[in-house]
C-alpha positions, 0 to 999 in steps of 0.5 A: 495470490499470497494472503498476508495474514494479520493484516488489517482488512479495512480502516476501522469504522469506514469502507476503506478496503486494505485487502481483497478476499480473492483473486479477480477472476477477470484478471488482476487489477493493475497498480497505477500511480495516483496523485494525492491532491491537497483538497482530499477528504480527511477520511481519505487522508486517514485511510492513507496514514493507517494503510501506511502504518500497516504496511510499515508494521507488517513489512518493515523496510523488507520487500513484500509480495503484493498478494491480497493487498487492495490495488486501489489503496496501494495505488494511492502510495505507489510510485512514491512511498511504495515502489517496485522492488524488482526489475522488470516489474509487472504491475498486474501480478499478485506475485510482484514484489514491492518495498517501502521507500523510506525517504519518501515515506518519511517525508509524507508520513512524519508521524509514522516514520519520525524516529526511523533511522 
């Protein structure tokens, strides 16, 4: 499992995890799209923004390996702002390649992507 050095481990001041320390010995947690409802707590929304901003700063528009990125946090963005960068895609692989969908990310997070062409 690739460890993304320099990537924030969590949202400061909260328990919202962005990375995992080690591979799960029982098997890889699959990535599954989660629906974000309008009535989510402000802290959850801040975690989404911070995680998306960290992805953008760390990887930009280039494909990246899932590695030690937390499956739960990725799943809130997966299928919309973060999509599979390979076909076939294995949602249960730490080696799976992902990429930021700039159009979807720009629509969902205008404060982060407002000036990006």
